[in-house]
Short mmCIF file of the C-alpha atoms (twelve columns), coordinates in Angstrom:
data_MODEL
# 
_entry.id   MODEL 
# 
loop_
_atom_site.group_PDB 
_atom_site.id 
_atom_site.type_symbol 
_atom_site.label_atom_id 
_atom_site.label_alt_id 
_atom_site.label_comp_id 
_atom_site.label_asym_id 
_atom_site.label_seq_id 
_atom_site.Cartn_x 
_atom_site.Cartn_y 
_atom_site.Cartn_z 
_atom_site.pdbx_PDB_model_num 
ATOM 1   C CA . MET A 1   204.286 256.778 -0.337  1 
ATOM 2   C CA . SER A 2   206.331 253.570 -0.314  1 
ATOM 3   C CA . ASP A 3   209.810 252.986 -1.724  1 
ATOM 4   C CA . LYS A 4   209.338 249.218 -2.058  1 
ATOM 5   C CA . ASN A 5   209.403 249.334 -5.859  1 
ATOM 6   C CA . LEU A 6   212.409 251.615 -6.225  1 
ATOM 7   C CA . PRO A 7   215.643 250.204 -7.712  1 
ATOM 8   C CA . VAL A 8   217.740 248.467 -5.057  1 
ATOM 9   C CA . ILE A 9   220.996 250.182 -3.988  1 
ATOM 10  C CA . SER A 10  223.823 247.774 -3.201  1 
ATOM 11  C CA . SER A 11  226.580 248.824 -0.795  1 
ATOM 12  C CA . SER A 12  229.323 247.436 -3.044  1 
ATOM 13  C CA . ILE A 13  231.117 249.617 -5.609  1 
ATOM 14  C CA . ASP A 14  229.947 247.405 -8.478  1 
ATOM 15  C CA . GLY A 15  226.451 247.362 -7.009  1 
ATOM 16  C CA . PHE A 16  226.252 251.148 -6.900  1 
ATOM 17  C CA . SER A 17  227.534 251.366 -10.478 1 
ATOM 18  C CA . LYS A 18  224.758 249.003 -11.547 1 
ATOM 19  C CA . TYR A 19  222.252 251.158 -9.669  1 
ATOM 20  C CA . LEU A 20  223.460 254.251 -11.549 1 
ATOM 21  C CA . GLN A 21  223.150 252.409 -14.856 1 
ATOM 22  C CA . GLU A 22  219.642 251.286 -13.939 1 
ATOM 23  C CA . ILE A 23  218.345 254.739 -13.010 1 
ATOM 24  C CA . ASN A 24  220.039 256.309 -16.050 1 
ATOM 25  C CA . ASN A 25  217.881 254.032 -18.208 1 
ATOM 26  C CA . ILE A 26  214.687 255.429 -16.672 1 
ATOM 27  C CA . PRO A 27  213.262 257.917 -19.202 1 
ATOM 28  C CA . SER A 28  212.831 261.539 -18.178 1 
ATOM 29  C CA . LEU A 29  209.350 263.048 -18.233 1 
ATOM 30  C CA . THR A 30  208.269 265.851 -20.506 1 
ATOM 31  C CA . LYS A 31  206.847 268.970 -18.889 1 
ATOM 32  C CA . GLU A 32  203.333 267.934 -19.927 1 
ATOM 33  C CA . GLU A 33  203.724 264.368 -18.619 1 
ATOM 34  C CA . GLU A 34  205.064 265.639 -15.306 1 
ATOM 35  C CA . PHE A 35  202.195 268.112 -14.949 1 
ATOM 36  C CA . LEU A 36  199.502 265.478 -15.570 1 
ATOM 37  C CA . LEU A 37  201.093 262.955 -13.211 1 
ATOM 38  C CA . ALA A 38  201.449 265.530 -10.449 1 
ATOM 39  C CA . LYS A 39  197.813 266.628 -10.906 1 
ATOM 40  C CA . ASN A 40  196.625 263.027 -10.713 1 
ATOM 41  C CA . TYR A 41  198.494 262.459 -7.475  1 
ATOM 42  C CA . LEU A 42  197.454 265.791 -5.938  1 
ATOM 43  C CA . GLU A 43  193.760 265.505 -6.781  1 
ATOM 44  C CA . HIS A 44  193.181 261.738 -6.967  1 
ATOM 45  C CA . ASN A 45  195.941 260.344 -4.729  1 
ATOM 46  C CA . ASP A 46  197.161 258.281 -7.703  1 
ATOM 47  C CA . LEU A 47  200.100 256.357 -6.211  1 
ATOM 48  C CA . ASN A 48  201.199 255.046 -9.604  1 
ATOM 49  C CA . ALA A 49  201.569 258.646 -10.792 1 
ATOM 50  C CA . ALA A 50  203.609 259.501 -7.685  1 
ATOM 51  C CA . HIS A 51  205.800 256.449 -8.259  1 
ATOM 52  C CA . ARG A 52  206.571 257.534 -11.836 1 
ATOM 53  C CA . LEU A 53  207.454 261.033 -10.607 1 
ATOM 54  C CA . VAL A 54  209.889 259.574 -8.066  1 
ATOM 55  C CA . LEU A 55  211.474 257.142 -10.536 1 
ATOM 56  C CA . SER A 56  212.083 259.854 -13.122 1 
ATOM 57  C CA . HIS A 57  214.003 261.975 -10.589 1 
ATOM 58  C CA . LEU A 58  216.272 259.329 -9.029  1 
ATOM 59  C CA . LYS A 59  219.087 260.569 -11.279 1 
ATOM 60  C CA . LEU A 60  218.775 264.004 -9.650  1 
ATOM 61  C CA . VAL A 61  219.121 262.456 -6.182  1 
ATOM 62  C CA . ALA A 62  222.260 260.537 -7.159  1 
ATOM 63  C CA . LYS A 63  223.808 263.652 -8.718  1 
ATOM 64  C CA . ILE A 64  223.230 265.680 -5.544  1 
ATOM 65  C CA . ALA A 65  224.318 262.860 -3.190  1 
ATOM 66  C CA . ILE A 66  227.675 262.461 -4.964  1 
ATOM 67  C CA . ARG A 67  228.536 266.061 -4.010  1 
ATOM 68  C CA . TYR A 68  228.531 264.983 -0.344  1 
ATOM 69  C CA . ARG A 69  230.706 261.887 -0.749  1 
ATOM 70  C CA . ASN A 70  233.743 263.559 0.877   1 
ATOM 71  C CA . TYR A 71  232.196 263.477 4.360   1 
ATOM 72  C CA . GLY A 72  233.212 259.859 4.879   1 
ATOM 73  C CA . LEU A 73  229.692 258.389 4.702   1 
ATOM 74  C CA . PRO A 74  228.605 255.553 2.383   1 
ATOM 75  C CA . ILE A 75  227.290 256.971 -0.879  1 
ATOM 76  C CA . THR A 76  224.466 254.431 -0.815  1 
ATOM 77  C CA . GLU A 77  223.202 255.853 2.488   1 
ATOM 78  C CA . LEU A 78  223.389 259.402 1.148   1 
ATOM 79  C CA . VAL A 79  221.338 258.355 -1.876  1 
ATOM 80  C CA . SER A 80  218.790 256.577 0.322   1 
ATOM 81  C CA . GLU A 81  218.329 259.685 2.459   1 
ATOM 82  C CA . GLY A 82  218.047 261.814 -0.657  1 
ATOM 83  C CA . ASN A 83  215.356 259.495 -2.008  1 
ATOM 84  C CA . ILE A 84  213.353 260.064 1.163   1 
ATOM 85  C CA . GLY A 85  213.632 263.805 0.596   1 
ATOM 86  C CA . LEU A 86  212.486 263.315 -3.008  1 
ATOM 87  C CA . MET A 87  209.385 261.410 -1.888  1 
ATOM 88  C CA . GLN A 88  208.536 264.193 0.550   1 
ATOM 89  C CA . ALA A 89  208.881 266.710 -2.275  1 
ATOM 90  C CA . VAL A 90  206.529 264.723 -4.510  1 
ATOM 91  C CA . LYS A 91  203.956 264.615 -1.711  1 
ATOM 92  C CA . LYS A 92  203.961 268.402 -1.367  1 
ATOM 93  C CA . TYR A 93  204.522 269.454 -4.980  1 
ATOM 94  C CA . ASP A 94  201.815 271.556 -6.614  1 
ATOM 95  C CA . PRO A 95  202.215 271.675 -10.423 1 
ATOM 96  C CA . GLU A 96  199.964 274.746 -10.617 1 
ATOM 97  C CA . LEU A 97  202.801 276.849 -9.154  1 
ATOM 98  C CA . GLY A 98  204.440 276.892 -12.571 1 
ATOM 99  C CA . PHE A 99  207.911 275.409 -11.981 1 
ATOM 100 C CA . ARG A 100 209.254 271.907 -12.609 1 
ATOM 101 C CA . LEU A 101 209.404 269.262 -9.917  1 
ATOM 102 C CA . SER A 102 213.220 269.111 -10.128 1 
ATOM 103 C CA . THR A 103 213.488 272.775 -9.090  1 
ATOM 104 C CA . TYR A 104 211.277 272.150 -6.056  1 
ATOM 105 C CA . ALA A 105 212.658 268.721 -5.167  1 
ATOM 106 C CA . MET A 106 216.351 269.623 -5.062  1 
ATOM 107 C CA . TRP A 107 215.843 271.613 -1.852  1 
ATOM 108 C CA . TRP A 108 214.095 268.681 -0.146  1 
ATOM 109 C CA . ILE A 109 216.817 266.307 -1.343  1 
ATOM 110 C CA . LYS A 110 219.648 268.552 -0.118  1 
ATOM 111 C CA . ALA A 111 217.924 269.105 3.226   1 
ATOM 112 C CA . ALA A 112 217.481 265.357 3.798   1 
ATOM 113 C CA . ILE A 113 221.101 264.576 2.919   1 
ATOM 114 C CA . GLN A 114 222.529 267.461 4.941   1 
ATOM 115 C CA . GLU A 115 220.527 266.506 8.034   1 
ATOM 116 C CA . TYR A 116 221.827 262.946 7.712   1 
ATOM 117 C CA . VAL A 117 225.428 264.143 7.338   1 
ATOM 118 C CA . LEU A 118 225.121 266.422 10.367  1 
ATOM 119 C CA . LYS A 119 223.651 263.647 12.513  1 
ATOM 120 C CA . SER A 120 226.131 261.014 11.354  1 
ATOM 121 C CA . TRP A 121 229.391 262.929 11.084  1 
ATOM 122 C CA . SER A 122 229.996 263.235 14.814  1 
ATOM 123 C CA . LEU A 123 228.436 262.084 18.080  1 
ATOM 124 C CA . VAL A 124 228.666 265.638 19.336  1 
ATOM 125 C CA . LYS A 125 226.245 268.160 17.879  1 
ATOM 126 C CA . ILE A 126 228.023 270.509 15.492  1 
ATOM 127 C CA . GLY A 127 225.518 273.317 15.359  1 
ATOM 128 C CA . THR A 128 221.905 274.064 14.701  1 
ATOM 129 C CA . THR A 129 221.802 277.541 13.174  1 
ATOM 130 C CA . SER A 130 221.578 277.897 9.396   1 
ATOM 131 C CA . ALA A 131 224.866 279.844 9.394   1 
ATOM 132 C CA . GLN A 132 226.679 277.063 11.273  1 
ATOM 133 C CA . LYS A 133 225.285 274.415 8.919   1 
ATOM 134 C CA . LYS A 134 226.379 276.500 5.942   1 
ATOM 135 C CA . LEU A 135 229.848 276.803 7.489   1 
ATOM 136 C CA . PHE A 136 230.052 273.023 7.975   1 
ATOM 137 C CA . PHE A 137 229.266 272.311 4.321   1 
ATOM 138 C CA . SER A 138 231.188 275.266 2.828   1 
ATOM 139 C CA . LEU A 139 234.394 275.484 4.859   1 
ATOM 140 C CA . GLY A 140 236.417 272.981 2.837   1 
ATOM 141 C CA . LYS A 141 235.402 274.564 -0.457  1 
ATOM 142 C CA . ILE A 142 236.252 278.070 0.789   1 
ATOM 143 C CA . LYS A 143 239.656 276.972 2.112   1 
ATOM 144 C CA . ASN A 144 240.543 275.240 -1.155  1 
ATOM 145 C CA . ARG A 145 239.598 278.352 -3.121  1 
ATOM 146 C CA . ILE A 146 241.881 280.517 -0.966  1 
ATOM 147 C CA . ILE A 147 244.765 278.037 -1.136  1 
ATOM 148 C CA . ASN A 148 244.490 277.676 -4.923  1 
ATOM 149 C CA . SER A 149 244.099 281.390 -5.649  1 
ATOM 150 C CA . GLN A 150 246.657 282.695 -3.128  1 
ATOM 151 C CA . SER A 151 249.091 279.752 -3.195  1 
ATOM 152 C CA . ARG A 152 249.382 279.871 0.578   1 
ATOM 153 C CA . PRO A 153 247.771 278.360 3.688   1 
ATOM 154 C CA . VAL A 154 244.694 279.957 5.242   1 
ATOM 155 C CA . ASN A 155 245.565 282.654 7.807   1 
ATOM 156 C CA . TYR A 156 243.776 284.666 10.501  1 
ATOM 157 C CA . GLN A 157 242.585 287.350 8.055   1 
ATOM 158 C CA . ASP A 158 240.940 284.645 5.931   1 
ATOM 159 C CA . TYR A 159 239.092 283.306 8.961   1 
ATOM 160 C CA . GLN A 160 237.857 286.809 9.744   1 
ATOM 161 C CA . GLN A 161 236.571 287.279 6.195   1 
ATOM 162 C CA . MET A 162 234.753 283.953 6.275   1 
ATOM 163 C CA . ALA A 163 233.196 284.818 9.631   1 
ATOM 164 C CA . ASP A 164 231.970 288.185 8.317   1 
ATOM 165 C CA . GLU A 165 230.403 286.592 5.235   1 
ATOM 166 C CA . LEU A 166 228.578 283.956 7.274   1 
ATOM 167 C CA . GLY A 167 227.566 286.228 10.138  1 
ATOM 168 C CA . LEU A 168 229.537 284.195 12.684  1 
ATOM 169 C CA . GLU A 169 232.273 284.916 15.183  1 
ATOM 170 C CA . ILE A 170 235.814 284.157 14.034  1 
ATOM 171 C CA . LYS A 171 236.109 281.773 16.990  1 
ATOM 172 C CA . GLU A 172 233.279 279.650 15.541  1 
ATOM 173 C CA . VAL A 173 234.994 279.423 12.151  1 
ATOM 174 C CA . MET A 174 238.330 278.423 13.674  1 
ATOM 175 C CA . GLU A 175 236.712 275.840 15.972  1 
ATOM 176 C CA . MET A 176 234.841 274.298 13.061  1 
ATOM 177 C CA . ASP A 177 238.042 274.125 11.035  1 
ATOM 178 C CA . GLN A 178 239.804 272.356 13.915  1 
ATOM 179 C CA . ARG A 179 236.962 269.838 14.228  1 
ATOM 180 C CA . LEU A 180 236.865 269.086 10.520  1 
ATOM 181 C CA . SER A 181 240.653 268.788 10.358  1 
ATOM 182 C CA . GLY A 182 240.975 266.302 13.211  1 
ATOM 183 C CA . PRO A 183 239.439 262.953 14.156  1 
ATOM 184 C CA . ASP A 184 236.471 262.616 16.487  1 
ATOM 185 C CA . ILE A 185 237.446 262.057 20.123  1 
ATOM 186 C CA . SER A 186 235.734 259.398 22.188  1 
ATOM 187 C CA . LEU A 187 233.651 260.814 25.029  1 
ATOM 188 C CA . ASN A 188 234.993 257.981 27.161  1 
ATOM 189 C CA . SER A 189 238.543 259.306 26.823  1 
ATOM 190 C CA . SER A 190 240.340 260.611 29.890  1 
ATOM 191 C CA . ALA A 191 239.843 264.339 30.509  1 
ATOM 192 C CA . GLY A 192 243.537 264.825 31.416  1 
ATOM 193 C CA . ARG A 193 246.714 263.296 32.710  1 
ATOM 194 C CA . ASP A 194 246.173 264.509 36.247  1 
ATOM 195 C CA . ASN A 195 242.729 262.979 36.554  1 
ATOM 196 C CA . GLU A 196 242.602 259.811 34.490  1 
ATOM 197 C CA . SER A 197 239.429 258.580 36.204  1 
ATOM 198 C CA . THR A 198 237.401 261.504 34.816  1 
ATOM 199 C CA . GLU A 199 236.023 261.016 31.316  1 
ATOM 200 C CA . LEU A 200 235.144 263.739 28.806  1 
ATOM 201 C CA . LEU A 201 231.545 262.548 28.933  1 
ATOM 202 C CA . GLU A 202 231.241 264.017 32.419  1 
ATOM 203 C CA . PHE A 203 231.824 267.516 31.034  1 
ATOM 204 C CA . VAL A 204 228.985 267.292 28.480  1 
ATOM 205 C CA . PRO A 205 226.082 269.376 29.842  1 
ATOM 206 C CA . GLU A 206 222.822 267.596 30.643  1 
ATOM 207 C CA . SER A 207 220.324 268.193 27.846  1 
ATOM 208 C CA . LYS A 208 217.280 266.486 29.375  1 
ATOM 209 C CA . PRO A 209 214.634 268.896 30.719  1 
ATOM 210 C CA . ASN A 210 213.924 268.820 34.439  1 
ATOM 211 C CA . GLN A 211 210.586 267.663 35.835  1 
ATOM 212 C CA . GLU A 212 209.246 271.206 36.071  1 
ATOM 213 C CA . VAL A 213 209.872 271.791 32.374  1 
ATOM 214 C CA . ILE A 214 208.208 268.476 31.499  1 
ATOM 215 C CA . LEU A 215 205.110 269.343 33.536  1 
ATOM 216 C CA . LEU A 216 204.873 272.790 31.943  1 
ATOM 217 C CA . HIS A 217 205.165 271.224 28.499  1 
ATOM 218 C CA . LYS A 218 202.388 268.729 29.271  1 
ATOM 219 C CA . GLN A 219 200.155 271.516 30.569  1 
ATOM 220 C CA . ASP A 220 200.769 273.602 27.442  1 
ATOM 221 C CA . LEU A 221 199.982 270.593 25.246  1 
ATOM 222 C CA . GLN A 222 196.719 269.995 27.098  1 
ATOM 223 C CA . ASN A 223 195.829 273.670 26.689  1 
ATOM 224 C CA . LYS A 224 196.477 273.458 22.934  1 
ATOM 225 C CA . LYS A 225 194.259 270.387 22.570  1 
ATOM 226 C CA . SER A 226 191.512 272.074 24.576  1 
ATOM 227 C CA . VAL A 227 191.700 275.281 22.533  1 
ATOM 228 C CA . LEU A 228 191.642 273.329 19.250  1 
ATOM 229 C CA . ALA A 229 188.512 271.479 20.387  1 
ATOM 230 C CA . GLU A 230 186.892 274.811 21.257  1 
ATOM 231 C CA . ALA A 231 188.010 276.305 17.925  1 
ATOM 232 C CA . MET A 232 186.216 273.546 16.011  1 
ATOM 233 C CA . LYS A 233 182.926 274.903 17.368  1 
ATOM 234 C CA . VAL A 234 183.286 278.092 15.291  1 
ATOM 235 C CA . LEU A 235 182.882 276.036 12.088  1 
ATOM 236 C CA . ASN A 236 179.523 275.199 10.599  1 
ATOM 237 C CA . ASP A 237 178.651 271.586 9.824   1 
ATOM 238 C CA . ARG A 238 179.864 271.609 6.211   1 
ATOM 239 C CA . GLU A 239 183.102 273.458 7.038   1 
ATOM 240 C CA . LEU A 240 183.839 271.004 9.850   1 
ATOM 241 C CA . LYS A 241 183.272 267.923 7.708   1 
ATOM 242 C CA . ILE A 242 185.305 269.237 4.770   1 
ATOM 243 C CA . PHE A 243 188.165 270.411 7.011   1 
ATOM 244 C CA . ASN A 244 188.287 267.040 8.792   1 
ATOM 245 C CA . ALA A 245 188.203 265.190 5.482   1 
ATOM 246 C CA . ARG A 246 190.959 267.306 3.899   1 
ATOM 247 C CA . ARG A 247 193.290 268.241 6.781   1 
ATOM 248 C CA . LEU A 248 192.806 265.876 9.731   1 
ATOM 249 C CA . SER A 249 192.227 262.500 8.102   1 
ATOM 250 C CA . ASP A 250 195.030 259.940 7.751   1 
ATOM 251 C CA . TYR A 251 193.723 259.382 4.228   1 
ATOM 252 C CA . PRO A 252 192.579 262.819 2.987   1 
ATOM 253 C CA . GLU A 253 189.658 262.845 0.584   1 
ATOM 254 C CA . THR A 254 190.156 264.343 -2.857  1 
ATOM 255 C CA . LEU A 255 188.546 267.527 -4.085  1 
ATOM 256 C CA . ASP A 256 186.696 265.421 -6.664  1 
ATOM 257 C CA . SER A 257 185.042 263.135 -4.124  1 
ATOM 258 C CA . LEU A 258 183.964 266.023 -1.888  1 
ATOM 259 C CA . SER A 259 182.640 268.054 -4.820  1 
ATOM 260 C CA . LEU A 260 180.423 265.099 -5.764  1 
ATOM 261 C CA . GLU A 261 179.303 264.549 -2.172  1 
ATOM 262 C CA . TYR A 262 178.238 268.172 -1.665  1 
ATOM 263 C CA . ASN A 263 177.254 268.846 -5.292  1 
ATOM 264 C CA . ILE A 264 179.600 271.818 -5.597  1 
ATOM 265 C CA . SER A 265 182.701 272.556 -7.678  1 
ATOM 266 C CA . LYS A 266 186.204 271.488 -6.643  1 
ATOM 267 C CA . GLU A 267 187.180 275.154 -6.378  1 
ATOM 268 C CA . ARG A 268 184.280 275.747 -3.979  1 
ATOM 269 C CA . VAL A 269 185.461 272.826 -1.830  1 
ATOM 270 C CA . ARG A 270 188.945 274.368 -1.731  1 
ATOM 271 C CA . GLN A 271 187.474 277.754 -0.732  1 
ATOM 272 C CA . ILE A 272 185.461 276.208 2.122   1 
ATOM 273 C CA . GLU A 273 188.546 274.311 3.319   1 
ATOM 274 C CA . ASN A 274 190.676 277.484 3.326   1 
ATOM 275 C CA . LYS A 275 187.932 279.507 5.026   1 
ATOM 276 C CA . ALA A 276 187.637 276.884 7.777   1 
ATOM 277 C CA . PHE A 277 191.399 276.975 8.313   1 
ATOM 278 C CA . GLU A 278 191.374 280.779 8.557   1 
ATOM 279 C CA . LYS A 279 188.578 280.646 11.156  1 
ATOM 280 C CA . LEU A 280 190.501 278.120 13.263  1 
ATOM 281 C CA . GLN A 281 193.742 280.074 12.917  1 
ATOM 282 C CA . SER A 282 192.044 283.310 13.977  1 
ATOM 283 C CA . TYR A 283 190.482 281.658 17.025  1 
ATOM 284 C CA . VAL A 284 193.720 279.975 18.147  1 
ATOM 285 C CA . LEU A 285 195.746 283.193 17.705  1 
ATOM 286 C CA . SER A 286 193.252 285.015 19.900  1 
ATOM 287 C CA . ARG A 287 194.035 282.545 22.697  1 
ATOM 288 C CA . ILE A 288 197.827 282.977 22.611  1 
ATOM 289 C CA . SER A 289 199.197 285.088 25.441  1 
ATOM 290 C CA . SER A 290 201.954 287.681 25.131  1 
ATOM 291 C CA . ASP A 291 204.578 285.145 26.243  1 
ATOM 292 C CA . GLY A 292 203.652 282.745 23.436  1 
ATOM 293 C CA . GLN A 293 201.720 280.302 25.631  1 
ATOM 294 C CA . VAL A 294 198.265 279.047 24.737  1 
ATOM 295 C CA . LYS A 295 195.712 280.088 27.326  1 
ATOM 296 C CA . ALA A 296 193.544 277.286 28.639  1 
ATOM 297 C CA . ALA A 297 190.021 277.121 27.294  1 
ATOM 298 C CA . ILE A 298 187.397 278.403 29.705  1 
# 
């Protein structure tokens, strides 16, 4: 799905205001309109329908992006990342599930924006666990709530409470607070007065895998490809063709086109596709060893 026809976001303040005015003029879709458009895209790959779904939800992206404006990043970039998340949501949205696209899309939009903030906020990785990410985005709000309700600065007991709620160590909460309260430090800075020739960069642990790890990864990848090729042999001719057309093609065929080709209903096509996937999954799982590695095909 392309974003070439989306309203242009200018980096200037006036430009962003004009963008907001432009997207506010885009009419919202009724529940029935949204359902029909989503069905057309899901079953017929109707790109015009997908485009209308995206356009009608740009206001939602802007609303969510504005909540993250205090992280020092350009609001236009936050909106752009959120729009990418929205397009991913439209691609995966199934209207038959019974809820509106906005309910489904907001999680994709937030995830896209949060990943961008985490990658952009500092050169040094902040954290990868869900609890650490939640701490990063919630710490300021929690501190302000304590300060406003207690009329005092945050103390050690507050840190302990926050750590308990998030399932983290108090040390992690305090370290995050220190990082968010101070400026980023250049990795090319001197490590100390007594050794000015040593830079902080030298203390960052090497993250690249060694050659042994690379070789093991390549071997595991080859095993997976070999097992997948073997797994394909458990499918009959019709299952194989439908699975390839629906799951492995760069341009997946619609249920309509396959139902016409095989003279069966769309629901029957879906059943054959799911059955083929279950066969492949069962075969691949049978080849996974106790340590999680895929055993080479014999």
